[in-house]
Each structure stands twice: as C-alpha cells, then as structure tokens.
N, C-alpha and C positions, 0 to 999 in steps of 0.2 A: 445356308443362305438360299433364298428363293430366287431361281433364275429369272423370274419375271420382274423382280424388283430392280429399280435403277441402282447402279453401283459404280464404284470407282476402283481401279486397280492401281495401287500405289507402289512405286519403286523406292526402296530405302537403300542408301549406302551407309555402312556401319563400320565403326572401329571399336575394337575391344582388346583389353588385356585379359588373356585367357587363364592367368595363374590360378584364380580361385574357382574356376568353373570346370565341370565335367564335360567339356566340349560344347559344341553348338547345339546338338540335337536334344530335343525334349526327351526326358527319361522318366523313370518311376518317380512317384511322389516323394518329395524330400531330397531329391538329387538336383543340385543347382546347375542350370545350364543357361547359355546365352539366349537361345530361342525362347525358353520359358519366360525369362525376364522381360524380353521385348514383347511377348504376347500379353503378359500381365499389364505392362505399361500401356500398350495399344488398346486393350479392352477398357481400361479406365478412361482413356481419352475418347474413344469412339463409341463406347457404351453398348457393345454387343459381342457375343462370342466370335472368335476368329482364329485363323491359323496364319503363322508367319512362315513363308516358304523361302528357305535359304538356297544360295547358289552352290554351297558346298558344306560338308559336315566336318568342320575342324575338330580335332581330337582334344582331349583334356590337356590344358596347358598351352595350347597353340593360340596364337594371337591373330588379329586381323586389322588391317588398315583400310581395306576396301572390300569387305564382305558385302554382298548384295542380297536383298530379300524383297519379296513382294507380298502385299496384303490386299485382299478384296474386301471392300467395306461398303455397306449400304448407307453409311452416314455421309450425307452430302453437305452437311452444315459446317463442319469444322474446316476453316480455310487452310490450305497448304502452308501458307506463310507462317501461321502460328503453330502448326501441328508439330513441327520438329522440336520447337521449344517445349511444347506440352509433353511430348514423349520423353525428352531428355530430363525434364524436371521430375519424372517418375521413375527414372532409371538410376542404378548405382553409378558412381563416378567413373568406373572402369568400363562402361559401355556408353558409346556416344553415337547418336544418329547424325551423320554428317550432312545428309540431304534427303528430302522427300520430294519426289516428282510424280506427276501423273503419267502412267504407262498405258500402252495399248491393252485392250481387254484380254488379248491372247498372250500377253507377255508373261513368261514364267522365269523366275530368277535362275533356275537350274536348267530347264530344257531349252531355253532361248540362248544360253551362253554358247559362244564359239571358242572360248579359251579362258585361261586363268594364268596369272603370274603369282608365284610364291617366292619369297626371299628367306634365306636362312643366314643367320649371323653367327659367326664363330669368333670368339675372343681368344687370340693366341698370345698368352702372357704368362709369365711365371707367378704373377700375383692375381688372386681371385678378384674379379670385377664386382665389387660390392654394390655399386650403384646400378649395375645392369643385371643383377642376380635374377635368374629365370626369364631374362629377355635375350640372353645369348647362351651359346654353348661354350663354356670355359674349357679351353684345351691348352694345357700348360707345356706341351712339348712343341718343338719347332715344326712348322708345316711349310712346304714349298708350294706357293700358290701357282707358280708356273706349271708344275707337274699336274696340279688339279685342273688348271685351265686346258692343258693338252687333252686330258682325259674327258673333260666336260664336252669338248667339241665332238667327241665320238657318239654322244647321246643324241645329237641333233638329227632329225629326220623321223621317218615312220618306222617303228620297230615294235616287236613284241616285248613288252617290259615285264613279263611274268617273273623274271629273275630279280626284279626290284620291288616286287609286291609282297605284302605280308601273306603268310600262310592262310590267313582268314579271308583273303580275297576270293570272292565267288562270282564275279561278273562273267558274263558269257564270253567276252573277248578281252584280251589283255593287250591288244594292239593300240598304241597311242602315237601321236605325233608331237615331238618336241620341236618348237620353232626356234627356241633360243635357250642357251644355258651359259650364263656369264659368271665368271669368277673374278672378283675385283678385291683389291686391298684398300681398306679404309682405316688408316692408322693402325691400331693393334688388332683390328678386326678383318676377317676375310668374309666377304658376302658371296653367297651363291644364289643367283636369281634364275629361276626356271619358268619358261612360258610354254604351255602346251595346250592341246585341244581337250585334254582331260587327264586325270591322274588316278592311279590305283591307290588302294589303301596302303598308307605309309610309304608310297613311292618316293616322294621327295626326301623324306628322312632317310630312306635306304640309299638313295643316290648320294646324299651328303655323307653318310657314313662310309660309303665306298670311296668317294673322292678324298676324304680325309686319310683313309688307309693308303691311297696312292700318294697323297701329298706328304705323308711322313716316311715314304720310301719303302713301305711294306710290299707294294705291288707296282708293276709298271703300268703306264697309261693304257696299254692294250688289254688290261684286265676287263675293261668295259666291253670290248668285243667278245671276250670269253663269256661274260654273263649274258649278253644279248643272244649269243648263239646257243648257249646251254639252256637258258630259261630256268636255271636252277638257283633258287634263293640262297642256297648254301655257298655258292660261288661269290656272292656279294658281301659287302662289309656289314658292320653292325648297324642297327637302327639308331640314328642320331636322336638325342633327347628332344622332347617337344619344345623346350624353352626358346630356342633360337628361330623357330618357324613362324612366319606371318603370311597370311593371305593378303596380297598387295592390291590386286585388281582383278576384276571379272570383265571380260570383253563380250560385246554383243554385236560387233561389226567386224568382219574380217579385215577391213582396211585399217583397223586400229591395232592389230596384233603386231608386236615387235617381231622382227625376223621376216615379215612378209612385205615390208616397205621397200 
C-alpha cells in the first residue's frame, strides 16, 4: 500500500468456531486458517491485496467470540454499513464478522491491546456431551470447583509464568499480569475465565490443566505457588485440549479491564 494514498483503518470484531481450522494464523498453501479466510473475503469486497492483523494467534481447534483484527484499505467507496454483510456473505458459516468500525490510523489490533479475556469450558459429566462436542473439554471424573477456585486466586498478580508456558515459548520475557481468574459452575460445566495483559504460548490451557489436577484432588491449591516459584513446566499439569478454549474479548482501554474496576 502506498503511504501517500488516502486509506482507512478498519477494526473488525470476529467470532469463529475453530474446529475445522488450523488456527488463526495464515500458513502454507492448502492449510485452512481463519486469517486466510477473512483475507480472501476482504479482498473480494475491497478489491485489492491486503493483510488482516489479528489481536492474537489462536491455535488449531480454539474458538473466538471476540477476536479483534484490523485492515488498512485504500478503498474508500464501500460504506461501513454494508461492508459487514458483504464480508459475511463471502465467509463460511462458522466465521462471522460481528462489527466493522473505523479506527485511528495508528490502531493495531495486537500492539494496541492492553489485555484479553479467555474462557475455558469443562463439562463434568459421566455422559459425553454430544451437542457440545469439541466446544468443551469432557471430563467424566468429579472435580471440586472450590478447590480450583482457591488455586486460581493464587495466579492473580504479576508473576513469571514460565512454568505455565509451552516449551516452544521463545519470547524474551515470560512475566505477565493476571488481573482476574474466575472459576464458576454453570450446570454441568465449570468455566475458567482468565483476564491478563498478555499470554504465553498455551498458557491458559496449561493453567486449566493444572487447575483440573487440583480440582480432582491430585495436588493441593498451593501447587500454583510451587510452579510460579520453580518456573518449571514439569511441575504443572497437562495441557488441556483446545476444544473448550475461546478468546472472549480484547481490551484497548485499561478502564475496561475486569479486576481493575
């Protein structure tokens, strides 16, 4: 894109079911991803090559209710009012653009974010939840949500979360702030909602896997303290499957962050 050309920076809020996609990020030709699907739809509507910049790279099988992305376009003719419908008509039914708004020229869906909330759903039932297959983690053994809740509170604050990161994590610092980590019971489901200023690779799924180990009585709640102190991934629980994880919201104003109000 020529910097001298008039352009618009568009902010998209997106929902998707991640079951059939190899994650958010565009990959090699022939590998289906959410980013590539949206780019293809956007290019058909806006009629020029473009890149869709997402707030986060959800893994294969992970879902979103509030993923955010931005697009720079030199097409000033397509009105915002009809653009969302035009995008959605060119997208598969499991990807939906919830809104398109005009953003500041320097807005970047990833770099401008001050926090994100992820939710993880666990179905605790002796019977497999057929209707929610690949939307929840089915766990057929009993889990004590109160034990999980006590442990989750120990995650709140600014810590080095290296012990909850995948071995593939290569970022310079693994220190992050968790503003809120709620465990709630919703019928047969236990929901874990985590809000932080940033997340390491597989961090939420590793947190959930650890909380489940505590909830089933394998470890005490202070196992969280051990992991934060040791920074050793081997001290934490297994990585929870991607099925139950959804990106719920991306925040761009500190005043909106749960836990800071």
